C-alpha positions in Angstrom: 0.0 0.0 0.0 1.4 3.5 -0.8 0.0 4.9 2.5 1.8 3.3 5.5 -0.5 3.2 8.5 1.4 2.3 11.6 0.9 3.2 15.2 0.1 6.8 14.6 0.0 9.2 17.6 -3.1 11.2 18.1 -2.2 14.3 16.0 -5.6 15.9 16.1 -5.6 19.5 17.1 -8.8 20.4 19.1 -8.1 24.1 18.6 -8.4 24.9 14.9 -9.3 28.6 15.3 -5.7 29.7 14.7 -5.2 27.6 11.6 -4.5 29.2 8.3 -4.9 25.9 6.5 -8.5 24.8 6.7 -9.6 23.7 3.2 -7.5 20.9 1.7 -8.0 19.6 -1.8 -6.8 15.9 -2.4 -6.1 15.2 -6.1 -5.5 11.5 -7.1 -6.9 9.3 -9.8 -7.2 6.5 -7.3 -10.4 6.7 -5.3 -8.9 4.5 -2.6 -5.9 6.8 -2.1 -8.2 9.9 -1.9 -10.2 8.1 0.7 -7.2 7.2 2.9 -5.9 10.8 2.8 -9.4 12.2 3.5 -9.8 10.0 6.6 -6.7 11.3 8.2 -7.1 14.9 7.2 -10.7 15.0 8.6 -9.5 13.4 11.8 -6.9 16.2 12.1 -9.7 18.8 11.8 -9.4 19.8 8.1 -12.2 20.3 5.6 -11.5 18.0 2.7 -12.5 18.1 -1.0 -11.5 15.4 -3.5 -10.8 15.5 -7.3 -10.0 12.5 -9.5 -7.9 14.5 -12.1 -5.9 17.7 -12.5 -8.6 19.1 -14.9 -11.5 18.7 -12.5 -9.2 19.9 -9.6 -8.4 23.0 -11.6 -12.1 23.8 -12.0 -12.7 23.4 -8.3 -9.8 25.7 -7.6 -11.3 28.4 -9.8 -14.6 28.3 -7.9 -13.1 28.1 -4.4 -9.2 28.3 -4.0 -8.0 25.7 -1.4 -5.5 26.5 1.3 -3.6 23.3 0.6 -3.3 20.9 -2.3 -2.1 17.3 -2.0 -1.7 16.1 -5.6 -0.4 12.9 -7.0 2.3 13.2 -9.6 1.2 10.6 -12.2 -2.4 11.2 -13.4 -4.2 11.1 -16.7 -4.8 14.4 -18.5 -2.8 16.8 -16.4 0.1 15.4 -14.5 0.8 16.7 -11.0 3.5 19.2 -12.1 1.3 20.4 -15.0 -1.7 20.9 -12.7 0.6 22.8 -10.3 1.8 25.1 -13.0 -1.8 25.9 -14.0 -2.7 26.3 -10.3 0.0 28.9 -9.9 -1.6 31.0 -12.7 -4.9 31.4 -10.9 -5.8 34.8 -9.6 -6.3 34.5 -5.8 -6.0 36.8 -2.8 -3.7 34.6 -0.7 -1.0 32.0 -1.4 -2.0 28.3 -1.8 0.4 25.6 -0.5 1.1 22.7 -2.9 2.5 19.3 -1.9 3.3 16.8 -4.7 3.0 13.0 -3.8 5.4 10.9 -5.8 7.4 7.8 -6.0 10.1 9.7 -7.9 13.3 10.4 -6.1 15.6 11.6 -8.9 17.0 15.1 -8.4 15.9 16.2 -11.9 12.4 15.1 -11.2 12.3 17.1 -7.9 13.8 20.1 -9.7 11.0 19.9 -12.3 8.4 19.8 -9.6 9.9 22.9 -7.9 10.1 24.7 -11.3 6.3 23.9 -11.7 5.6 25.7 -8.4 5.4 22.9 -5.8 6.3 23.8 -2.3 7.1 20.4 -0.9 7.3 16.7 -1.8 6.2 13.5 -0.1 7.6 10.2 -1.3 5.3 7.2 -1.5 4.6 5.2 0.6 3.3 8.1 2.7 3.8 8.1 6.5 0.9 9.9 8.3 3.2 11.4 10.9 5.4 12.8 8.1 2.4 14.1 6.2 1.2 15.9 9.3 4.6 17.4 9.9 4.8 18.6 6.3 1.3 20.2 6.6 2.4 21.9 9.9 5.5 23.3 8.1 3.1 24.6 5.4 1.0 26.2 8.2 4.0 28.1 9.4 4.8 29.4 6.0 1.2 30.4 5.2 0.8 32.0 8.6 3.9 34.2 7.9 2.6 35.0 4.4 -0.9 35.9 5.7 0.7 38.1 8.5 2.9 39.8 5.9 -0.1 40.3 3.6 -2.1 41.8 6.5 0.8 44.1 7.5 1.2 45.2 3.9 -2.6 45.9 3.7 -2.4 48.0 6.9 0.7 49.8 5.5 -1.1 50.4 2.2 -4.2 51.7 4.0 -2.0 53.9 6.3 -0.1 55.2 3.3 -3.4 56.0 1.5 -4.6 57.9 4.6 -1.3 59.7 4.8 -1.4 60.6 1.1 -4.9 62.0 1.6 -3.6 64.1 4.5 -0.5 65.1 2.6 -2.6 66.2 -0.4 -4.8 68.3 1.9 -1.7 69.7 3.6 0.0 70.3 0.3 -3.1 72.2 -0.9 -3.1 74.3 2.3 0.6 75.0 2.0 0.1 76.2 -1.6 -2.5 78.6 -0.4 -0.3 79.6 2.5 2.5 80.3 0.0 0.3 82.6 -1.9 -0.7 84.4 1.2 2.9 84.8 2.3 3.9 86.1 -1.1 1.1 88.6 -0.9 2.9 90.2 2.1 5.3 91.5 -0.5 2.8 92.8 -3.0 4.9 95.1 -5.1 8.4 93.9 -6.0 9.5 97.1 -7.6 9.2 100.7 -6.4 10.3 103.8 -8.4 10.8 106.5 -5.8 12.2 109.1 -8.1 15.7 109.6 -6.6 16.0 105.9 -5.9 14.6 102.5 -6.9 13.8 99.6 -4.5 13.5 96.0 -5.7 12.4 93.1 -3.5 13.1 89.4 -3.6 11.4 86.6 -1.6 12.1 83.0 -2.5 11.2 80.3 0.1 13.2 77.1 0.0 9.9 75.1 0.6 6.2 75.9 0.3 6.5 78.6 2.9 9.5 80.2 4.5 10.7 82.3 7.4 12.1 85.3 5.4 10.4 88.6 5.0 11.4 91.8 3.2 9.5 95.1 2.8 9.5 98.8 2.2 7.6 101.2 4.5 7.1 104.8 3.4 7.6 107.3 6.1 7.0 110.5 4.1 7.9 111.9 0.7 11.5 112.0 1.5 12.0 108.9 3.7 11.4 105.2 3.5 12.1 102.3 5.8 13.6 99.1 4.3 13.8 95.9 6.2 14.9 92.3 5.9 13.9 89.6 8.4 15.0 85.9 8.7 13.1 83.8 11.3 14.9 80.8 12.7 13.8 77.4 11.4 11.7 76.7 8.3 8.2 75.8 7.5 4.8 76.7 8.9 5.9 78.0 12.3 8.5 80.3 10.8 6.0 81.5 8.2 3.4 82.3 10.9 6.0 84.4 12.7 6.7 86.4 9.6 3.0 87.1 9.2 3.0 88.3 12.8 6.0 90.6 12.2 4.5 91.9 9.0 1.5 93.2 11.1 3.9 95.0 13.4 5.4 96.8 10.4 2.2 97.5 8.6 2.2 100.4 6.2 -1.6 100.9 6.4 -2.0 101.1 10.2 0.6 103.3 11.9 -1.2 103.1 15.2 -0.2 99.4 15.2 3.2 99.9 13.5 6.0 99.5 16.0 8.3 101.6 13.9 6.3 104.7 14.8 5.4 106.4 18.0 2.5 108.7 18.7 3.3 112.3 19.6 1.4 114.5 22.1 -0.2 116.2 19.1 -1.7 112.9 17.9 0.7 112.5 14.9 3.0 109.6 14.4 6.8 110.0 14.1 9.3 107.4 13.1 11.5 105.8 15.6 15.2 105.2 15.0 15.9 101.7 13.6 17.8 100.6 16.8 14.9 101.7 19.0 12.4 99.8 16.8 14.4 96.6 17.0 14.9 97.0 20.8 11.1 97.2 21.2 10.6 94.1 19.0 13.1 92.2 21.2 11.2 93.2 24.3 7.9 92.3 22.7 9.0 88.8 21.5 10.5 87.9 24.9 7.7 89.3 27.1 4.5 88.9 25.2 4.9 86.1 22.7 5.2 82.5 23.9 7.6 81.1 21.3 11.1 79.7 21.0 11.6 81.2 17.6 13.9 84.2 17.1 14.9 86.1 14.1 17.6 88.3 12.5 16.7 91.7 11.2 18.2 94.6 9.4 16.2 97.9 9.4 17.3 100.9 7.3 16.0 104.5 7.4 16.7 106.0 4.0 16.7 109.7 3.3 15.9 110.2 -0.4 17.0 113.8 -0.1 20.6 113.2 0.9 21.3 109.5 0.4 22.0 109.1 4.1 21.0 105.6 5.4 20.7 104.9 9.1 20.8 101.2 9.8 20.4 98.9 12.8 21.6 95.3 12.4 20.4 92.4 14.6 22.3 89.3 13.7 21.4 89.8 10.0 24.2 89.4 7.4 26.2 92.5 6.7 24.6 94.5 3.9 26.6 94.9 0.7 27.3 98.5 -0.4 28.4 98.8 -4.0 29.7 102.2 -5.1 29.2 103.6 -8.6 32.7 102.5 -9.5 31.8 98.9 -8.9 33.7 98.5 -5.6 31.8 96.4 -3.0 32.2 96.6 0.8 30.3 94.9 3.6 29.1 97.4 6.2 27.5 96.9 9.6 28.0 96.4 13.3 26.7 92.8 13.8 24.3 92.7 16.8 22.3 90.0 18.5 19.3 88.3 16.9 15.9 89.4 18.1 14.2 87.3 20.7 17.2 85.6 22.2 18.6 87.9 25.0 16.5 89.9 27.3 17.7 93.5 27.5 19.8 93.3 24.4 20.9 96.7 23.0 21.2 97.7 19.4 23.0 100.6 17.8 22.5 102.6 14.6 25.2 103.2 12.1 25.1 105.3 9.0 26.3 105.1 5.4 25.8 107.7 2.6 24.8 106.8 -0.9 25.9 108.9 -3.9 24.5 108.8 -7.4 25.0 105.4 -8.9 25.6 103.6 -5.5 23.4 100.7 -4.3 22.8 98.8 -1.1 21.9 95.1 -1.0 20.1 93.9 2.2 20.1 90.1 2.0 19.4 87.0 4.1 22.0 84.3 4.9 20.3 82.2 2.2 22.5 84.2 -0.2 25.9 84.4 1.5 25.6 80.8 3.0 24.4 79.2 -0.3 26.5 76.0 -0.5 27.7 74.0 -3.5 27.9 70.2 -3.6 31.2 70.2 -1.7 29.7 72.4 1.0 31.7 75.5 0.1 29.7 78.6 0.9 29.3 81.6 -1.4 30.5 84.0 1.4 30.9 87.7 1.3 33.7 87.6 -1.3 31.6 85.5 -3.6 28.6 87.9 -3.2 30.9 90.9 -3.9 32.2 89.2 -7.1 28.7 88.4 -8.2 27.7 92.1 -7.7 30.7 93.2 -9.7 29.7 90.8 -12.5 26.2 92.2 -12.5 27.3 95.8 -12.2 25.3 96.8 -15.4 22.2 94.9 -14.3 19.6 96.8 -12.3 16.3 96.4 -10.4 14.4 93.1 -10.5 16.6 91.9 -13.3 19.6 92.1 -10.9 17.8 90.0 -8.3 16.7 87.4 -10.9 20.2 87.2 -12.3 21.5 86.8 -8.7 19.2 83.8 -8.3 20.6 82.3 -11.5 24.2 82.8 -10.3 23.2 81.2 -6.9 21.8 78.3 -8.8 25.1 77.9 -10.7 27.0 78.1 -7.4 24.7 75.4 -5.8 25.3 73.3 -9.0 21.6 73.1 -9.7 20.7 71.6 -6.3 17.8 73.0 -4.4 18.6 75.9 -2.1 18.9 74.8 1.5 17.5 78.0 2.9 15.1 80.8 2.0 16.6 83.5 -0.2 15.4 87.1 0.2 16.9 90.5 -0.6 16.1 94.3 -0.8 18.0 96.2 -3.4 18.2 100.0 -3.0 19.7 101.9 -6.0 20.3 105.6 -5.5 20.1 108.0 -8.4 20.2 111.4 -6.8 18.7 113.5 -4.0 15.1 114.7 -4.2 12.1 112.9 -2.8 9.3 110.5 -3.7 7.7 111.6 -6.9 
């Protein structure tokens, strides 16, 4: 007899709830052999179906895929390996374990069976204990496969939820970028004796840089550059808050002005304004963010520029002859040290001179080797662009920064204010 029935231990498992193999399909052209297998499998708690040929077994698999197939090798019509190959082509949600029953023991025969898609072999005559052990091994493999499939399903579902959230966040950030860019409505101002051009280019959707121009009267304007620590939404919210403190439309809320006894508003010195911002950030705002700032009070009459610097990069002063010098006094960032003091310094522009107020995203722009542009690189860039003016200068500066960065994305926000002085006079 091909099925050896000796003293077999009681291998039935009363707890079948954790099984992944429940439905077993026995395929053999011998009715007696199918009957013997079925008796043991049902005793062990499995649901058993029988098929007398590979063709009929294939039809049953299409209707209801089994968890495990026990198939004889030699059968009329489809052989066991041929049936296995067709079985593997079926569309099913989970993996089906396939054991070939054979009297063949040649290595080439076993290799052919594996190539057909079989998972295991049992050599006739079959020992029930060995059969049970092979099924148990198949259980372990299928359990791992089902657990992996479930984890993949959960991962896919989680990724789909995250993608939905990301798409919503991305849409919100796009709108936030538009709002932040609207803080700098006009990028070019012709003031008559001078021109002012503004650049604001976040490294992400939104950034922590802010630039602006604030008219004082027909002969004076404030220019400022701000760089909030960090990146992203929190920094962008801080820039929006700071923009409200420097609003051109509401002088009663603008920290750069103070109200006189007559009810009029007069501008503060730049150092005084930054000192007040430092006190405000530390005492009234619950935040760990800080920012660098440069605030310039420009006289369009004389070309005199009074500047206060709070940790912001040194502004670049380019004379009409092309010579570039970095001016400034340094200073502490705003919102770091309580009681920090700031000082004004002055420069005077003559006809043809220009002043560039820029964030560290310009001077600290790095190439692939990590080399920064630096003040010398910026000075060289400005000399190369000596004949380029206004917004064209700022756009060309971005192109040159891109060349320096070797076409990689900027690691930091890039912002700048370009003041180009023609001659004394006043706002036309």
